[in-house]
C-alpha positions as CSV (number, residue, x, y, z in Angstrom):
1,M,107.6,112.5,178.9
2,I,105.9,112.4,175.6
3,S,102.2,113.2,175.5
4,G,100.0,111.6,172.9
5,G,99.8,113.3,169.5
6,R,102.5,115.9,170.1
7,S,105.6,116.1,167.9
8,L,108.7,116.6,170.1
9,R,112.4,116.7,169.8
10,A,114.1,113.5,171.0
11,D,116.5,115.3,173.4
12,R,113.5,117.1,175.1
13,T,111.5,114.0,175.7
14,I,113.9,111.8,177.7
15,N,112.9,110.7,181.1
16,R,116.3,110.8,182.9
17,Q,115.3,108.5,185.7
18,H,116.5,104.9,186.2
19,T,116.4,102.8,183.0
20,P,114.5,99.5,183.6
21,D,116.5,96.4,183.2
22,M,115.4,93.3,181.4
23,D,113.5,91.9,184.4
24,Q,111.5,95.1,184.6
25,R,110.8,95.0,180.9
26,N,109.3,91.6,181.2
27,L,106.9,92.8,183.9
28,R,105.3,95.2,181.4
29,T,102.1,94.0,179.7
30,R,102.7,96.5,176.8
31,R,105.9,96.4,174.8
32,R,107.3,99.7,173.7
33,V,107.8,100.0,169.9
34,L,109.6,102.8,168.1
35,L,108.9,102.9,164.3
36,L,111.5,105.0,162.6
37,T,111.3,106.7,159.2
38,Q,112.9,109.7,157.4
39,N,109.8,111.8,157.4
40,L,106.0,111.6,157.2
41,G,105.6,112.5,153.6
42,V,103.0,110.9,151.4
43,W,105.2,108.0,150.1
44,G,104.9,104.3,150.1
45,A,107.1,103.4,153.1
46,Q,105.7,106.2,155.2
47,R,102.1,105.1,154.4
48,Q,102.8,101.5,155.5
49,L,104.5,102.7,158.7
50,V,101.5,104.9,159.6
51,E,99.0,102.1,158.9
52,L,101.1,99.7,161.0
53,A,101.3,102.3,163.9
54,K,97.5,102.7,163.8
55,G,96.8,98.9,163.4
56,L,99.1,97.4,166.1
57,D,97.2,96.0,169.1
58,R,97.2,98.8,171.8
59,K,96.7,96.2,174.5
60,L,100.0,94.6,173.6
61,F,102.1,97.5,172.2
62,D,102.9,101.0,173.2
63,V,103.7,102.6,169.8
64,R,105.6,105.8,169.0
65,V,106.9,107.1,165.7
66,G,110.4,108.6,165.1
67,T,111.5,110.7,162.2
68,L,114.8,112.2,161.0
69,T,113.0,115.3,159.7
70,L,109.9,116.5,161.5
71,G,106.6,117.1,159.7
72,G,104.7,115.8,156.7
73,P,101.2,115.3,155.5
74,L,100.8,112.0,157.4
75,T,101.4,113.7,160.8
76,A,97.7,114.4,161.2
77,E,96.7,110.8,161.0
78,L,99.1,109.9,163.9
79,E,98.0,112.8,166.0
80,E,94.3,111.9,165.6
81,R,95.2,108.5,167.1
82,G,97.3,110.0,169.9
83,I,100.4,108.3,168.7
84,P,103.5,110.3,169.9
85,I,106.0,111.5,167.2
86,V,109.6,112.1,168.1
87,D,112.1,113.9,165.9
88,F,115.8,112.7,166.0
89,E,117.0,115.8,164.0
90,R,119.2,114.8,161.0
91,R,120.7,118.2,160.3
92,W,123.0,117.5,157.3
93,R,123.9,114.8,154.8
94,W,126.6,113.0,156.8
95,D,125.1,113.7,160.2
96,L,125.6,110.8,162.6
97,S,124.3,112.5,165.7
98,P,120.8,110.9,165.3
99,I,122.5,107.6,166.3
100,W,123.4,109.0,169.7
101,R,120.0,110.6,170.2
102,L,118.4,107.3,169.3
103,V,120.7,105.5,171.8
104,R,119.8,107.8,174.6
105,Y,116.0,107.7,173.8
106,A,116.0,103.9,173.5
107,R,117.7,103.5,176.8
108,E,115.7,106.1,178.8
109,Q,112.4,105.0,177.3
110,A,113.3,101.3,177.6
111,I,112.3,100.6,174.0
112,D,111.6,96.9,173.4
113,I,111.4,97.0,169.5
114,L,113.2,99.4,167.2
115,H,111.7,99.0,163.7
116,S,113.0,101.1,160.9
117,F,111.9,101.9,157.4
118,M,114.2,102.9,154.5
119,F,118.0,103.1,154.2
120,L,119.1,105.9,156.6
121,P,116.7,104.9,159.4
122,N,117.9,101.3,158.9
123,F,121.6,102.4,159.2
124,Y,121.0,104.6,162.3
125,S,118.8,102.1,164.1
126,R,121.1,99.1,163.7
127,F,124.0,100.8,165.5
128,A,121.7,102.6,168.0
129,G,119.8,99.5,168.8
130,R,123.0,97.5,169.6
131,L,124.6,100.4,171.6
132,A,121.4,100.8,173.6
133,A,121.0,97.0,174.1
134,T,117.5,97.2,172.6
135,P,116.0,93.6,172.7
136,V,114.7,93.6,169.2
137,V,116.0,95.5,166.1
138,I,114.2,95.2,162.8
139,S,115.0,96.8,159.5
140,S,113.0,97.0,156.3
141,L,113.6,96.2,152.7
142,R,111.4,98.3,150.5
143,A,112.8,97.9,147.0
144,T,114.3,95.2,144.8
145,G,117.8,96.3,144.2
146,H,120.5,99.0,144.5
147,E,118.9,101.4,142.1
148,I,116.9,103.5,144.6
149,D,119.9,104.4,146.9
150,G,122.8,103.4,144.7
151,W,125.4,100.6,145.0
152,P,127.4,102.2,147.9
153,R,124.3,102.5,150.2
154,Y,123.0,99.1,149.1
155,F,126.2,97.3,149.9
156,L,126.5,99.3,153.2
157,D,123.0,98.1,154.0
158,I,124.0,94.5,153.3
159,A,127.3,94.8,155.2
160,T,125.5,95.9,158.4
161,C,122.4,93.7,158.2
162,F,123.9,91.3,160.8
163,L,123.3,94.1,163.3
164,C,119.5,93.6,163.1
165,D,117.5,90.6,164.2
166,T,115.2,90.5,161.2
167,M,114.6,92.3,157.9
168,I,111.0,92.6,156.7
169,A,110.9,92.8,152.9
170,N,107.7,93.9,151.2
171,S,108.3,91.7,148.2
172,S,109.8,88.3,147.4
173,A,111.7,89.9,144.5
174,G,113.4,92.3,146.9
175,A,114.4,89.5,149.3
176,M,115.9,87.4,146.4
177,H,117.9,90.3,145.0
178,Y,119.2,91.2,148.5
179,T,120.4,87.6,149.3
180,R,122.0,87.2,145.8
181,H,124.3,90.1,146.7
182,G,125.2,88.9,150.2
183,G,122.3,89.6,152.4
184,L,121.4,87.1,155.1
185,R,118.4,85.1,153.9
186,S,117.8,83.6,157.3
187,R,117.0,87.0,158.7
188,I,114.5,88.1,156.0
189,V,110.8,87.7,156.4
190,V,108.5,88.7,153.4
191,I,105.4,90.7,154.4
192,P,103.7,92.4,151.5
193,N,102.3,95.9,151.8
194,G,98.7,96.2,152.8
195,F,96.0,98.6,151.6
196,N,93.3,100.1,153.9
197,P,90.0,99.8,152.0
198,T,88.5,102.6,154.1
199,R,90.6,105.1,152.2
200,T,88.5,104.4,149.1
201,A,85.3,105.1,151.0
202,V,86.3,108.6,152.2
203,P,84.6,111.2,150.0
204,V,87.0,113.2,147.9
205,D,86.5,116.3,145.7
206,T,87.1,115.0,142.2
207,R,85.2,117.9,140.6
208,A,87.7,120.5,141.8
209,L,90.6,118.5,140.3
210,T,88.7,118.0,137.0
211,E,87.8,121.7,136.7
212,R,91.2,123.0,137.7
213,H,93.0,121.0,135.0
214,T,90.0,120.7,132.5
215,L,90.2,116.9,132.6
216,G,86.7,116.7,131.2
217,R,88.0,117.5,127.7
218,F,89.3,113.9,127.4
219,A,87.2,110.9,126.4
220,H,89.6,108.6,128.2
221,R,92.2,109.2,130.8
222,I,95.4,107.2,131.5
223,G,97.2,108.0,134.7
224,M,100.2,107.4,136.8
225,V,101.1,108.5,140.4
226,G,104.7,108.7,141.6
227,A,107.8,110.9,142.0
228,L,109.0,112.4,138.8
229,A,112.3,110.6,138.9
230,P,114.3,108.4,136.6
231,R,113.4,105.2,138.4
232,K,109.7,105.8,137.8
233,D,110.3,106.3,134.0
234,Q,107.4,108.5,133.1
235,A,109.3,109.2,129.9
236,L,108.5,105.7,128.8
237,L,104.8,106.3,129.3
238,I,104.9,109.6,127.5
239,R,106.6,108.0,124.5
240,A,104.0,105.2,124.5
241,F,101.3,107.8,124.8
242,Q,102.5,109.6,121.6
243,R,101.6,106.4,119.7
244,I,98.2,106.1,121.4
245,V,97.0,109.6,120.4
246,Q,97.7,108.8,116.8
247,T,94.7,106.4,117.0
248,R,92.8,107.8,120.0
249,P,93.4,111.6,119.8
250,C,90.8,112.4,122.5
251,T,92.8,110.4,125.2
252,G,94.6,112.3,127.9
253,L,97.6,111.4,130.1
254,V,97.5,112.6,133.7
255,L,100.7,112.5,135.8
256,A,100.5,113.1,139.5
257,G,103.6,113.8,141.6
258,D,106.6,116.0,141.5
259,G,110.4,115.6,141.5
260,T,113.7,116.4,140.0
261,R,112.8,115.3,136.5
262,R,109.7,117.4,136.0
263,A,111.3,120.1,133.8
264,Q,112.9,117.3,131.6
265,L,109.6,115.5,131.2
266,E,107.7,118.8,130.4
267,S,110.4,119.5,127.7
268,L,109.8,116.0,126.3
269,V,106.1,116.5,126.1
270,Q,106.6,119.8,124.3
271,S,109.0,118.2,121.8
272,L,106.5,115.5,121.0
273,G,103.7,117.9,120.4
274,L,101.7,116.6,123.4
275,A,101.4,119.7,125.5
276,D,97.6,119.9,125.2
277,R,97.1,116.2,126.0
278,V,99.5,115.6,128.9
279,V,98.6,117.1,132.3
280,F,101.1,117.5,135.2
281,L,99.1,117.7,138.4
282,G,102.0,118.1,140.8
283,T,101.5,116.8,144.3
284,V,97.8,116.0,144.9
285,N,95.7,113.6,146.9
286,P,95.8,110.5,144.6
287,Q,92.5,109.3,146.0
288,A,90.9,112.2,144.1
289,L,92.6,111.1,140.9
290,Y,91.9,107.4,140.7
291,P,88.1,107.8,140.2
292,L,88.8,110.0,137.1
293,L,91.0,107.4,135.3
294,D,90.2,104.6,132.9
295,V,93.5,102.9,133.1
296,Y,96.4,103.1,135.6
297,V,100.0,102.6,134.6
298,Q,103.2,101.8,136.6
299,A,106.0,102.4,134.2
300,S,108.9,101.9,136.5
301,A,112.3,101.2,135.0
302,L,113.9,100.0,138.3
303,G,113.2,97.9,141.3
304,E,109.8,98.4,142.8
305,G,109.0,96.4,145.9
306,I,105.2,96.2,146.3
307,S,103.9,99.5,144.9
308,N,101.4,101.3,147.0
309,S,100.0,103.2,144.0
310,L,99.4,99.9,142.2
311,L,97.4,98.6,145.2
312,E,95.5,101.9,145.5
313,A,94.6,102.0,141.8
314,M,93.4,98.3,141.9
315,A,91.4,99.0,145.0
316,H,89.6,101.7,143.1
317,G,88.7,99.2,140.4
318,L,91.1,100.3,137.8
319,P,92.8,97.9,135.3
320,T,96.5,98.2,135.7
321,V,99.5,98.0,133.3
322,A,102.9,97.7,134.9
323,T,106.4,97.0,133.7
324,D,107.7,93.6,134.7
325,V,110.3,94.8,137.2
326,G,110.7,94.1,140.9
327,G,107.6,93.1,142.8
328,N,105.1,94.3,140.2
329,A,104.5,90.8,139.0
330,E,103.5,89.9,142.6
331,V,100.7,92.4,142.4
332,V,99.4,92.4,138.8
333,V,98.1,89.1,137.5
334,D,98.9,89.3,133.7
335,G,95.7,89.0,131.7
336,I,93.5,88.9,134.8
337,T,93.8,92.2,136.7
338,G,95.8,94.0,134.0
339,H,99.0,93.5,132.0
340,L,102.7,93.2,132.6
341,V,105.0,94.7,129.9
342,P,108.8,94.7,129.4
343,P,110.5,97.8,130.7
344,A,111.9,100.3,128.1
345,D,109.5,99.1,125.4
346,P,107.1,101.9,124.4
347,N,105.7,100.0,121.5
348,R,104.5,97.1,123.6
349,L,103.1,99.5,126.3
350,A,101.3,101.5,123.7
351,A,99.7,98.4,122.2
352,V,98.4,97.1,125.5
353,L,97.0,100.5,126.5
354,L,95.3,100.9,123.2
355,D,93.6,97.6,123.6
356,L,92.3,98.6,127.1
357,V,91.2,102.1,126.1
358,S,89.2,100.5,123.2
359,D,87.4,97.9,125.3
360,R,85.3,99.1,128.1
361,Q,84.0,95.7,129.2
362,R,87.5,94.4,129.5
363,R,88.5,97.3,131.6
364,Q,85.6,96.7,133.9
365,R,86.3,93.0,134.2
366,M,90.0,93.5,135.0
367,G,89.3,96.4,137.3
368,Q,86.9,94.2,139.4
369,A,89.3,91.3,139.5
370,G,92.1,93.7,140.7
371,R,89.9,95.1,143.4
372,E,89.0,91.7,144.7
373,R,92.7,90.7,144.6
374,V,93.8,93.7,146.7
375,L,91.0,93.2,149.3
376,T,91.8,89.5,149.7
377,T,95.6,89.3,149.3
378,F,96.9,92.7,150.3
379,S,94.7,93.7,153.2
380,I,96.1,96.0,155.8
381,D,94.9,93.6,158.6
382,A,97.0,90.8,157.1
383,M,100.1,93.1,157.0
384,V,99.6,94.3,160.6
385,A,99.0,90.7,161.9
386,A,102.0,89.3,160.2
387,T,104.3,92.1,161.5
388,Q,102.8,91.7,165.0
389,N,103.6,87.9,164.8
390,V,107.2,88.8,164.0
391,Y,107.4,91.1,167.0
392,E,106.0,88.4,169.3
393,R,108.2,85.7,168.0
394,L,111.4,87.8,168.4
395,L,110.4,89.0,171.9
396,A,109.7,85.4,172.9
397,G,113.2,84.4,171.7
398,V,114.7,87.2,173.8
399,L,112.8,86.1,176.8
400,R,113.9,82.5,176.4
401,A,117.5,83.5,176.0
402,A,117.4,85.5,179.2
403,Q,115.8,82.6,181.0
404,L,118.5,80.2,179.8
405,K,121.2,82.7,180.8
406,I,119.8,82.8,184.3
407,A,119.5,79.1,184.5
408,A,123.1,78.6,183.4
409,A,124.4,81.0,186.0
410,P,126.2,79.3,189.0
411,A,124.2,79.2,192.2
412,H,125.5,81.3,195.1
413,S,125.4,79.7,198.5
414,E,126.8,80.6,201.9
415,E,130.2,79.0,202.5
416,T,130.5,76.5,205.3
417,P,133.7,76.8,207.3
418,S,136.0,73.9,206.8
419,A,137.1,71.6,209.6
420,C,140.7,72.9,209.3
421,S,139.6,76.5,209.8
422,S,137.4,75.7,212.7
423,S,140.1,73.6,214.5
424,A,142.6,76.3,213.9
425,S,140.6,78.8,215.8
């Protein structure tokens, strides 16, 4: 059996005793939930999964987390709470064996709810959940289109969505895009991401980051956190920044994150003569960066859902400027908490950023409004409560269906010998 806080292989954690049937499941006071993700890296979907795992009511739910690749920075948070972590070992790109490990684990552990995050976990869990006869199978929709995983994966996700009971989308924009391309709207529930305000209260060492990258040389700092990938479009921000330094030469641009496009972005910075004003931090704790910034930017070119970095920046009291794609407009209130700008328009982005850099009172006013919006509209408690309500509603439906099936079954009674048979004897 799995002991709390240990990361174990799925095929080593299976209790090979009798699998409880539906009646035995119903006798349990705590429902068994498996939350499945690709890994425990510091990304948006993983952060929401960890917050959900920590927040679900332990009196009602017995929670464990599954991964396709073991390890990651968020592992420690789960271990501190004694939440078991199980690895289902995806060994290569087209590896389908995690499906069978999931089936075996779900059967032997009598999992009641299999809830997956991101494309591959969605794909694996839909088939595994049905093969294992798991009562409730839930998928997630974390973006607003095909751009993140590509059209083949996006349409494969749509084609198999009938295998799950519900899809939880983190943005209305994502739900609308999905249904326009054939997704089942009746199965989608929108639950926005939540932010845990205690994360802003944890002391972080901003001085080390400032000294290591000499960030103190800048009078103002504009920043962005995210993977250095085409969909995040840091190139748009760099081109806008070139226009800003012509008016505000003491302004710095700080980019946190790493990825496949780093070399290309560094080359762009060199070609624009911005090498002394643009800082690439690599992978760092973003909580140490936000307090050092004056303005936060989300320059995404493609379909964001609800951006965790936007929520985090707003929770730190930063005014935010975001491209009007995906769910960004569901987070940023244009003119109140920050500004929305068209994608692929460096001139407009530069103009808005210049206005904010030049107006401290406006930055403070928007930053305060943004913080209040996150704390009231995007609380982690609201996200957990809404998800828990979905769990309870679906489980109640399963129980009702089982009761109706029992009620509809023909009654078995002892046969009374007929008069003919008795006289014949």
